[in-house]
N, C-alpha and C positions, 0 to 999 in steps of 0.2 A: 196722438203719439205719446209714447212714454217720455218722461223727462228725467229719467235716472239711468245711469249706466252701470249701477252696481249689480253684479250677478245675483241670481236668486239665492244661491247657497252662501253668499257673503264672502266666499273665499276669493278675494280680489287677486291675491298673488297667484294662486293656482289658475285662475281664469286667464290672467295675463300670459303666463308661461305656457299654457296649454292651448291657447287660441292663436291661429295664424294671423299675420298682419292684415291680410285682406278681410278676414272675418271681423277683426276688431274695428277696422275702419268702417266696415259695413254697419256694425252696431252703432257707431257714432253717427253715421249718415242717417240712420233711422230716427234719430232724436231731433226734435224741433229746437234749434238753438235758443230761440226767444223764450220758449216755455222753460228751458233748462236754466237760463239766466234769471228768469223770474223766480224759479224755485230756489236758486242760490240766494236771492235777496231774502226770501222768507226764512230760509235756513239761518241766515245771519241775524235776522230779527229775533229768532228763537234762541240762538246759541251763542251770539257774540255780544257781550255786555257793552263794549265800546261802540258798536254800531247802533245799538238801541239809543245810547246817549247822544250819539252823533245826529240821529234823526230827531230826537226830542228837542235838542238845542235849536233845531231849525223848524220846529213846529210841524213836522211831517207825521201823518198818521199811517202806519204800515198797513192797516186794514184797508185803506183806500187804494193800495197798490195792487190791483188785480189784473192788470193787462200790460202788455209790452209798451204801448204808448205812455202809460203812467210811469213805467220803469224809466223811460227816457227823460222824465222830468226830475228824477232823483238828483241830488247834489253830487258833484264830483268829489271824490276823496283824493287827497294827495299827502305828501309827507308832512307838510306843515299843519294842515287842519285835521289830520287824523293820526298818522303814524307817530308824530311827535306830541300829539295832544292827549293821548290816552296811554295808560300803562300797558306794557307788552302783554301780560297775561289776559287783560281785558280785551285785547284785539284778537285773541285766539278762540277757536271753536271750543265751547264749553267754559270759556273764561279762565282757562288754566293752561299751563305749559305741559301738563302731564300727557297730553295726546301727541306731543312732538318728541322725536327721538334724535334729531340732529338740528344744526343751525348753520346758516350762512350769514356772512357779514358784508356790508357794503359801506364805503367811506362816505362821510358828509363833508360839506365845504369847510367846516372848522376842524375836521379830523375826528369829530365825534361819530363813532360808527352807528349804523342802523343794523339791528339784529333781526334776522328773518328765520324763525323756527319753522320746521316742516317735519313731516313724517315720511317714512319710506313708502307708505301707501300713495301719498300724493306725488311721489316720483314716477309712478307708473305711466301717468299721462305724458310726462316728459320723456320717459324711456321710449314711448311710442314714436316720438319725433326722431330719436336716435335710430330706432328700428327702421323708420322710413328711409333715412340716409344710408344706413348700412345695407339694407336689403335692396331698395330701388336703385340706388346709385352704385354701390360697391359690390352687390351680389354676395354679401358676406355670409348669407345662409348656405351658399354653395362652395365657398372658398375658405380655406383656413386663413385666419386673419390675426395679425398682431396689431393691437391698438395701443399706441404710445401716447399717454396723457402728458402733454407739454404745458398745460396750464399750471399756475402756481398752486401748490397744495396748502393745506391748512383750512381755516374757516372760510377762505375766499370762495365765492360761489362756483367759479369755473372748474377747479380741479377735482374736488371730491364729488360734486354733482355729476360731472362727466364720468368719473370712475364708477360711481354707483350705478348710473344708467347703463353703462357698458357691461357691468357685472350682471344686471338684470337680463341683458341679451344672452350672455353666456349661460345663465341659468335656464334660459328658454331653449337652449340647444344649439345656438349658433357656435360654430367651431372657432371660438374667439378667445384669445388670451389678452389680458389687460396688464400692461406694464405702466408703472407710475413714477417715472423719474422727475416729474414736475418740470419747472423751467430751469433745470440744470443741464446745460448743453453737454458737459462731459459725461454725465450719467445717461443722457439720451443716446449719445454715440456708443457708449458701452452696451446699452440694451440693444440697439440696432445691430451692431456688429455680431453680438452673441446670438440673438434670437431671430432676427429677420430672415436669415437663410433657411430657417425651418418652416416658414409659412409662405403661402402663395401670394400674400399681399401684406403690406404694412401701412397702417393708417396713423398719421400724425395729427393730433388734435391740439390746437392752441390759438393764440392771437396771431393775426396775419403777419405783422412785422417780426414777431418772434419766430414763427415757422420759417419765414424767409431767412432769418439769421441762422437757423438750424440747417436749412438746406445749403446755404452758401458756405458756412463754416465746415459742415460735414464734407462737402465736396473738396474743400481745401485740404482736409485731412485724409483724403483718399477714399471716402465712401462713394461707391457707385450706386446712387439712388435708383437709377432705372432698373437695376438688377433685382430690386425688392418690390417691384410693381407698386410704388407708393401711391397713397391717396391722402387727401388733406381735408380736415374739418376745421373751420374757422368760426370765431365768434368775436363780437365786441367792436368791430371796425367796419366802416364802409370802404371798399376798395374798387378799383377800376377793372374792367374786363381786360385791359392791356396788362395790368398787373397779374391777373389770373393766367393770361397766356404766357407771360414771362415765367411764372412759377411752373407752369406746365412744361415749358421747354427745359427747365432745369431738372425736372424729375423724369423726363422722357415720356410725358403723357401724350397720348394721341386722341383722347376723348375728354375734352374740356368740360362737357356737361355731365359726365359721369365720374370724373376723377377727383372732384372737390365739391364741397358744399359748405355754405355758411349758415350758422344758426343765429336767429334773432332771439336773444335772451336777456333777462334782467334778474338781479338778485331777488327782487320782490315777487316776480311772476314766474320764474323758471324760463324754460325755452318756450317762446310764444309762437314761433313758426320756424320753418326750415326751407332752405333752398332745395329744389327738386331739379331733375334734369330738364323738366319743362320750364321752370322759372329761370334757370340759367340760360337756356336756349333763347327765351324771349328777351332776357336782359342783354345778351350778346347781340341779338338782332337790333335792339334799341340803341346799343352803343354804336352800331354802324349806321343808324338812321336818327341822327340827333334831332332833326326837326320833328319826327314822330314822337321821340321821347319828350321833347318840350311840350308838345301838344297833349300828351298823356299825363305828365307829372306837373306841368306848369312851371318847371325850372330847367335851366340849362345843365344842371348837374344830374348825375344818374344815381338814384337811390339803390339801396339793397332791396331786392324783390324776392319775397318768400311766399310759400303757401302755408295756410294755417287751418287748424281744425276748430270750427266754431263751437263744437260741442265740448271742447276742452278749454280754449281761451277765446272769449267773445270780444271782438273789437268794435268800437264806434269811433267816429271822428268828431272832434270839437275844435272849431276854429283852426283847422289845418294841422291839428296835433292828434295823437292817438290816445284813446281811453280803452282800458281793458278790464274785463271781469273774469274771474276764475277762482275755483276752489283750491285753497291751500290751508295750512294750519292757521295762517292769518289770511282769511278770505279777502279777495279784492272785489268790490262792487263799484263799478264805474270809477276805476282808479286812473287818475291822470298821470301817465308815465312821462309826459313832457317830451316825447319824441315827435319830431315833425314828420308827417307822413300821411298815409291814407289807405283805404281799402278798396278792392275791386272784386266784383263777383267773377267767377270763372267764365260765364258766358259773356259778361261785359268786356273782359279783356280780349276774348276771342273775337267778338264783334269789332273791336278796335283794330285788331290785327288784320282781319279780313278787309276792313275799309282801307287799309294801307297796303293791300296786295298780297298778304300772307294767307294762303288757302289751305296749307297742309303742314303737318309736322316735318316733313322732309325739307320744306322751304326754310325751316328753322334749324336745320342741321341734325335733326333726330331721325333715327331709323323708322321706317314706315310701320314696323311691327311694335314700336314702343307704345305702351298704354299709359297715358297720363292719369294722374289722380284728379278727380273732379272736386277740387277744393278751392276755396276763395284765396285771394292774394292780399297781402299787406305789403306796402312799400314804406321804407324808412330812410330818411335823410340823415338822421342822427338827432342828438339832443337839441330841443328848441330853446333851451336856456343857454347860459354862457359857458358851459363846460367844453373842454376839448378832450377827445378820446385818444389815448396814447398807450399802446400795448394793452388795451382793454381797460386801463385805469381812467377814471374821470378826473381830469386836471381842472381845478377850480381857480379862477382869478384871485380869489381871496388868499389862496396859498402862496401865490407868486407875490402878492402885495406885501406879505410878511417878510419875504426874502429881500424886498427892496427897502423895507423900513428899518434899515440898520444905519447907525449914525454916519459911518464913513460913506455909505452909498447915497444917503439923502443929501450929502454935500455936493453930489454930482447930478442927481436925477430928480425929475419932477414928481415921480411916483406913477406917471402914466406909462403904460406898456401895451403891447399887442401880443397875445399868446396864440400860437398856431402850430400845426404840424406841417412840415414840408417834406418833399421827397427828392432824393438825389436822382441823377440820371440812371443810376443802377437800380432804382426802385426801393432804396432804403429810406425808411421813415425816421425823421428826427424832430425833436422839440425845438422850436425856434421862438425866441422872444425879442421883439423890438422894444428898446427902452428909450424914452425921451429924456434928453439931458436938459439941465437948467439953462436959461438964457445966459449966454456968455461963456458957457463951458464947452470946451472942444474935446473930442474923443482922444483918449490916450490908451496906449496898448495895454496898460496894467488894469484898466477898468473892467473890461469884459470878463476876464477870468474871475475877478473878485465877485462880480454880480452873479455869474453863473454858479459859483460855489455856494454863495449865500442862498440863492433860490433852491438849489438842490438840497441843501441842508434843511430848509423849511419844508420842502415837499416830503422829504423822508420823515420829518418829525410830525407833520400834520396829516399827511395823506397815506393811510395804510395800504390802499390799493396800489399807489405808485411805488411804495417801498417793496411790495411783494410781487407785483406783476412785471415791473420794468427791469430788464437785465441791468446789472450794475454798470456795464460799459455804455449803456444808452441813457443813463440817468442825468448826465450833465447837459443842460440845455445849451444851445448855441445862441449867443447874444449878439444882436446888431445894435450899435449905438447910433441914435438918430439925434440930430440937432433939434433945438426947440422949434415947435410948430412945423416939423417936417411934413410936407404936403402929402406924401404917400401914406404915412401912418398916423400923423397927428395934425390933420388940417384944422385951421382956426375956424370957429363958427359952426362946427359940426359936432353933434353929440358923440362923444367918444365911446367906442366899443372895445372892450378889453380882449375880445377873442375874434378870431377870423377863421372861418371854416375853409 
């Protein structure tokens, strides 16, 4: 089989906009993913100076890497041993930034951003994930559609990446208009009121808690969401099927598997997979059958479940976490993205469902004439490190520590805390931090506001994602003051964990 997807005439943009979705996916299906990822390795050896040095430092001879089993023995790259160890141009194809025409930024634990250059050509694989959602779920090739980008704009990966991919679909001929109010609710409402009545459907794209804020605040201001046939595209957060149902009720949705979709994406790799009507239907069935879900995933919590294209992004598992390879301006070869999760073949998941009594699509709540995509699945619990995801921003314990290390606060607190997100009974997400007080210190009403303000100030100073992704009214954490050695949060004799999922 061929191991390249580049059209013979080299006109990649023309090929994308002139080739129907089914034909593009069929081309990808004709590629052997193992051959393609091995070819990516050899491309990096030839074209990426940092990767050659990375291999040389570990005594690896590229000439010996001639098979997929050999590829599986290559060292994992991650931010510390690769992205932060080599200069940015050396990590790019050709050893230069000249092949890149745009850049995305992600925050680090110290506030030092990581820059991810990319080119418009590398966006087309990602645009294909958006096309799957807009076509298979929303039928946007048949319906005039207003896409409202509610991610933060600027260099942050969500906003402009989403906008650009939606523009590619419009260029392809989808009757699609893209509006970019960003995460400004007043602008979103103005766009919706003015433009949505002129389209058959309106798609809101953003982080789940922010989209909920938009829906709730808009309804309070008199927006009749159901009249605009709204759809929702999410990214950055794991949410429950109960939450999806709640959101569906608030927008008047009657098709939970077709009216929303979540994207699994990262700043470094782009969109790695997307929910499909099939993956949502399976997840909703698993939500109603927790024993089956525990048997499948090995945990009592439900991960995000998406389908992915192995000819675009190639997944492996490493000690219960995910490793991905894919071509970008900064190519990823066995890149450890630190997300806890796993992969399932299409037939493997269907075998599991049949063993548990599901014999047809209709038993999953899908129409009998629905034609699912024969693509593998990846499931994601979230970061395996100690971050907490909030409005799509990675919140690091190190940022919170700085907020507590102020003289006034250190006179009250030990420095130990537990960072988590919690949900109100109305489904609203908030940032909660339990803080341990020093021995002999009793909680006083004035302490919590001072601690909350200090932590917010440091998060805004150190974490650029938090500053740009999180609405101002949601930035102040809720503080719970706990006495020393509180058994629920700070038990004695147990290794302390600064985050709770």
